[in-house]
C-alpha positions as CSV (number, residue, x, y, z in Angstrom):
1,M,38.1,38.4,90.8
2,A,35.0,39.2,88.8
3,Y,35.4,39.2,85.0
4,T,33.9,42.7,84.7
5,T,32.5,45.5,86.9
6,I,30.1,46.5,84.1
7,D,27.3,44.0,83.6
8,N,25.1,46.4,81.7
9,P,27.2,48.4,79.1
10,G,24.0,50.2,78.0
11,L,24.2,52.3,81.1
12,F,27.3,53.9,79.7
13,F,27.1,53.8,75.9
14,N,24.2,53.5,73.6
15,T,23.4,54.1,69.9
16,V,20.0,55.7,69.2
17,L,18.5,56.1,65.8
18,Y,15.9,58.7,64.9
19,T,14.1,60.3,62.0
20,G,14.2,64.1,61.5
21,T,11.0,66.1,61.7
22,G,12.2,69.6,60.8
23,S,10.8,70.8,64.0
24,S,12.3,70.8,67.5
25,Q,12.1,67.3,69.0
26,S,13.4,65.4,72.0
27,I,15.4,62.3,71.3
28,T,14.9,59.7,74.1
29,G,15.8,56.1,74.7
30,V,19.4,56.7,75.5
31,G,19.0,55.2,78.9
32,F,21.1,57.9,80.7
33,Q,21.8,61.6,80.7
34,T,24.4,61.7,77.9
35,D,27.5,63.7,78.3
36,W,29.0,63.1,74.9
37,T,26.8,62.9,71.8
38,W,28.0,62.3,68.2
39,I,25.3,62.8,65.5
40,K,25.5,61.9,61.8
41,D,22.9,62.3,59.0
42,R,22.8,58.8,57.5
43,D,21.1,59.8,54.2
44,S,22.9,62.9,53.1
45,T,26.3,64.6,52.8
46,E,26.4,66.4,56.2
47,N,29.1,67.0,58.7
48,H,29.5,64.8,61.8
49,N,28.3,66.9,64.8
50,I,29.8,66.4,68.2
51,F,28.6,67.9,71.4
52,D,29.4,67.4,75.1
53,T,28.2,68.8,78.4
54,V,31.6,70.3,79.3
55,R,31.5,72.6,76.3
56,T,27.7,72.8,76.7
57,A,24.8,72.3,74.2
58,T,25.0,74.1,70.8
59,K,28.8,74.0,70.8
60,R,29.7,71.9,67.8
61,I,32.9,70.3,66.6
62,S,33.1,68.0,63.6
63,S,35.3,64.9,63.3
64,N,35.5,65.3,59.5
65,R,36.8,68.9,59.7
66,T,39.7,70.7,61.2
67,N,37.4,73.7,61.9
68,A,37.3,75.4,65.2
69,E,34.3,74.9,67.5
70,D,31.2,76.9,66.4
71,T,27.8,77.6,67.7
72,Q,24.9,75.7,66.1
73,A,21.8,77.1,67.7
74,Q,19.5,74.6,65.9
75,Q,21.4,71.3,66.2
76,L,21.7,69.8,69.7
77,T,20.0,72.4,71.7
78,A,19.8,70.7,75.1
79,F,21.0,67.6,77.0
80,G,18.2,65.7,78.9
81,S,17.8,63.0,81.5
82,D,17.3,60.3,78.8
83,G,18.8,61.9,75.7
84,F,18.9,65.3,74.1
85,T,16.9,67.8,72.1
86,V,17.5,68.8,68.5
87,G,16.4,71.9,66.7
88,T,15.6,72.6,63.0
89,D,19.0,72.4,61.4
90,S,19.4,69.8,58.7
91,G,22.6,68.5,60.2
92,A,20.6,67.0,63.0
93,N,16.9,67.1,62.2
94,H,15.9,67.5,58.5
95,S,12.4,66.3,57.9
96,G,12.3,62.6,56.8
97,R,16.0,62.0,57.0
98,N,17.5,59.2,59.1
99,Y,20.1,60.0,61.8
100,V,22.4,58.0,64.1
101,S,23.5,59.3,67.5
102,W,26.3,57.7,69.5
103,N,26.1,58.5,73.2
104,W,28.5,58.1,76.2
105,L,28.1,58.8,79.9
106,A,30.9,60.7,81.6
107,G,30.5,62.3,85.0
108,G,27.9,65.0,84.5
109,T,28.9,68.5,85.6
110,A,32.6,69.1,85.3
111,S,34.8,69.7,88.3
112,S,38.1,71.5,88.6
113,N,41.1,69.2,88.6
114,S,44.5,70.5,89.8
115,D,46.5,67.3,89.5
116,G,48.6,68.7,86.7
117,S,50.6,71.8,86.1
118,I,47.5,73.0,84.1
119,T,44.3,73.1,86.0
120,S,41.6,71.3,84.0
121,S,37.8,71.1,84.1
122,V,36.9,67.4,84.1
123,S,33.7,65.3,83.8
124,A,34.9,61.8,84.7
125,N,33.3,58.4,84.9
126,T,35.8,56.1,86.6
127,T,33.6,53.0,86.3
128,A,33.3,53.2,82.5
129,G,36.8,54.7,82.1
130,F,35.7,57.8,80.2
131,S,36.4,61.5,80.9
132,I,35.9,64.8,79.1
133,V,38.7,67.2,79.9
134,S,38.8,71.0,79.0
135,Y,42.0,72.9,79.5
136,T,43.9,76.0,78.3
137,G,47.4,75.4,76.9
138,T,50.6,77.0,78.1
139,G,52.9,76.6,75.2
140,S,55.4,74.8,77.5
141,N,55.8,71.2,78.4
142,A,53.0,70.5,80.9
143,T,50.8,68.0,82.6
144,V,47.0,67.9,82.9
145,G,44.7,65.9,85.1
146,H,42.3,63.5,83.4
147,G,40.3,62.3,86.5
148,L,40.1,58.6,85.6
149,G,42.1,57.1,88.4
150,S,43.7,54.7,85.9
151,A,45.8,55.4,82.9
152,P,44.0,56.2,79.6
153,S,44.5,53.7,76.8
154,F,43.3,56.1,74.1
155,V,42.8,59.9,73.8
156,I,41.3,62.3,71.2
157,I,42.1,66.0,71.4
158,K,40.7,69.0,69.5
159,D,41.8,72.6,69.6
160,R,38.5,74.4,70.1
161,G,39.5,77.8,68.8
162,N,41.6,77.1,65.7
163,S,41.5,75.2,62.5
164,I,43.8,72.3,63.2
165,S,43.6,68.5,63.1
166,W,42.2,66.2,65.8
167,V,45.1,64.4,67.5
168,V,44.5,60.7,68.3
169,S,47.0,58.6,70.2
170,G,47.0,55.6,72.6
171,D,48.6,52.4,73.6
172,N,47.6,50.8,70.3
173,I,49.3,53.7,68.3
174,G,52.3,54.6,70.6
175,W,52.5,57.7,72.7
176,N,55.3,59.0,70.5
177,K,53.0,58.7,67.5
178,N,49.6,59.8,66.4
179,V,46.9,59.8,63.7
180,Y,44.4,62.4,62.8
181,L,40.7,61.8,63.2
182,D,39.8,64.2,60.4
183,S,42.2,62.6,58.0
184,T,43.2,59.4,56.2
185,Q,46.9,60.0,57.1
186,A,48.8,57.0,58.3
187,V,50.4,56.9,61.7
188,Q,53.3,59.3,62.1
189,T,56.0,59.9,64.7
190,A,55.1,63.1,66.6
191,N,56.0,64.5,70.0
192,H,52.5,65.5,71.3
193,F,52.9,63.8,74.7
194,Q,56.5,64.2,75.6
195,D,57.0,60.6,74.3
196,T,55.5,59.6,77.7
197,A,52.5,57.4,78.4
198,P,49.9,58.8,80.7
199,T,49.7,57.8,84.4
200,S,46.6,57.1,86.5
201,S,46.2,60.8,87.0
202,L,48.1,62.8,84.4
203,M,48.5,63.3,80.7
204,Y,51.8,64.7,79.5
205,L,51.6,67.5,76.9
206,S,54.4,68.8,74.7
207,T,54.6,72.3,73.2
208,D,52.9,71.3,70.0
209,A,50.1,73.7,69.1
210,A,47.7,70.8,68.3
211,V,47.6,69.9,72.0
212,N,49.2,72.7,74.0
213,G,49.5,76.1,72.3
214,S,49.8,79.1,74.6
215,S,46.4,80.4,75.7
216,R,44.5,78.1,73.4
217,N,41.5,76.1,74.6
218,Y,41.3,72.3,74.1
219,I,38.8,69.5,74.6
220,M,40.2,66.0,75.3
221,Y,38.3,62.7,75.4
222,C,40.1,60.1,77.5
223,F,39.4,56.4,77.6
224,A,40.8,53.9,80.0
225,E,40.2,50.3,78.9
226,K,37.6,48.4,81.0
227,K,37.4,44.6,80.7
228,G,34.0,43.5,79.3
229,Y,33.1,47.1,78.2
230,S,35.8,48.8,76.1
231,K,38.8,47.8,74.1
232,F,41.5,49.8,72.2
233,G,43.6,47.6,70.2
234,S,45.1,46.6,66.8
235,Y,45.1,43.7,64.5
236,T,46.8,42.5,61.3
237,G,44.7,41.9,58.2
238,N,44.8,38.6,56.3
239,G,43.2,39.8,53.0
240,V,40.6,37.0,52.7
241,A,36.8,36.9,53.0
242,D,37.1,34.5,56.0
243,G,38.9,37.3,57.7
244,T,40.6,38.2,60.9
245,F,39.0,37.5,64.2
246,V,39.5,40.3,66.8
247,Y,39.0,39.4,70.5
248,T,37.5,42.1,72.6
249,G,36.1,40.2,75.6
250,F,32.5,41.4,74.8
251,K,29.8,41.5,72.2
252,P,30.5,44.8,70.4
253,A,27.9,47.5,70.2
254,W,30.2,50.0,68.4
255,V,33.5,49.7,66.6
256,M,35.6,52.3,64.8
257,I,38.5,50.9,62.6
258,K,41.3,52.7,60.8
259,R,44.1,51.2,58.8
260,S,47.2,52.9,60.3
261,D,50.2,51.7,58.3
262,V,49.0,53.5,55.1
263,A,46.6,56.3,54.4
264,N,43.0,55.2,54.9
265,D,39.6,56.1,56.4
266,W,38.0,55.7,59.8
267,N,35.1,53.3,59.5
268,I,32.3,53.2,62.1
269,Q,29.8,50.4,62.6
270,D,27.2,49.8,65.3
271,N,24.6,47.3,66.4
272,K,21.6,49.5,65.5
273,R,22.2,50.4,61.9
274,T,22.9,46.8,60.8
275,D,20.9,43.6,60.8
276,Y,22.7,40.4,61.7
277,N,25.8,38.4,60.9
278,G,26.4,38.2,57.1
279,K,24.8,41.6,56.7
280,Q,27.1,43.8,58.8
281,T,27.7,46.1,55.8
282,T,26.7,49.6,56.8
283,S,29.5,52.0,57.6
284,L,30.1,55.7,58.2
285,R,33.4,57.4,58.0
286,A,34.4,59.7,60.8
287,N,36.7,61.7,58.5
288,T,34.2,62.4,55.8
289,S,30.7,63.9,55.5
290,E,29.5,61.0,53.2
291,S,26.2,59.3,53.7
292,E,26.0,55.5,54.3
293,S,25.1,54.9,50.7
294,T,28.1,56.8,49.4
295,V,30.5,55.0,51.7
296,G,29.3,51.7,50.2
297,T,28.6,48.3,51.6
298,D,31.9,46.3,51.5
299,F,32.3,46.2,55.2
300,R,31.0,42.8,56.2
301,R,31.6,42.0,59.8
302,D,30.2,39.4,62.2
303,I,29.4,40.4,65.7
304,L,30.4,37.6,68.1
305,S,29.9,37.1,71.8
306,N,33.6,37.8,72.5
307,G,34.6,40.1,69.6
308,F,34.2,40.6,65.9
309,K,35.3,38.9,62.7
310,I,36.0,40.7,59.4
311,R,34.2,39.1,56.5
312,N,36.0,40.8,53.6
313,G,39.5,41.3,52.3
314,G,39.2,45.0,51.5
315,A,41.9,47.6,52.1
316,E,40.0,49.6,54.7
317,T,39.4,46.8,57.2
318,N,41.4,43.6,56.3
319,E,44.1,44.0,53.6
320,S,46.8,41.3,53.9
321,G,49.6,42.5,56.2
322,G,47.9,45.8,57.0
323,T,47.9,47.2,60.5
324,F,44.5,48.3,61.8
325,I,43.7,50.1,65.0
326,Y,40.3,50.1,66.6
327,M,38.2,51.3,69.5
328,A,35.2,49.3,70.6
329,F,32.4,49.5,73.2
330,A,30.2,46.6,74.4
331,E,26.7,45.6,74.0
332,N,27.2,42.7,76.5
333,P,30.3,41.4,78.3
334,F,31.4,37.9,77.4
335,V,30.9,37.0,81.1
336,T,29.1,38.9,83.7
337,S,30.5,39.7,87.2
338,G,29.1,36.3,88.3
339,T,29.7,33.1,86.4
340,K,27.0,33.2,83.8
341,A,28.0,33.9,80.2
342,A,26.3,37.1,79.1
343,G,27.5,37.7,75.5
344,T,25.7,36.0,72.6
345,A,26.5,36.1,68.9
346,R,24.0,37.7,66.7
């Protein structure tokens, strides 16, 4: 069997940097028609701005806030064949400021999915293991179809119409537990998913208002782990500068880490905002509006052909005995679908 079915991860995930102009501009170079775009101002205190094609352009939710979805007419104004267009709002296009956009490919136009007791609207990419699921809650125990054809390893859910935290759960957390994307809160026991792991077709939803309140509208991002492309795992810190090595099976392009046993931030690094091994220091926090410079630089990490190695003993990524969860996407698989090694260390 081939090592991976994804020889070119850049067809499914890509980080694109750009500089704001203050006037409407098209951001290109993504390499595909993005279905999920996450934008952050690197230079200033601005919210994270998240858009997807299921909710449509201009409909913003922010990972650092509990706020309901709102309409931002001058942030991401349109999705395009090779990227997206931004308007004049400072959160996405202030003149002279530097921005990062993280972009994922789902399945384009959403389709109705009646696999569960709730009929959902799903844009699914079964190759990359990513789907965007929109549904309306019932307030009763329910199931909802996710469209992936394999069980999700990790999910992120937001109530679109109410001020309530983002629920995050997965195999690396426990389906009877969760953390909040907008918060530093440690992992907690919670019955969001009927204490039941998802199947190849269904997510199980409890009556909790954060995931299934009566007549409330939700957006759910589902991820099934794909060898050589995505990994959703955990590791234990060792507290030293020659830190923990985390095997992913690919050279990472994007990694988000959260210490889960105690309260701590969500730290995001990618392969476009940093230089090379020994200088993997630039981070952004999903749960805060801070700029890169405010977050600081003590986030040293080596990118390797088959994973990443923490190069500091800090509390946020490598404190001795700490438990850390992560989600990661590939720049290159360690091995292609043939026999030739594809991943190379930086």
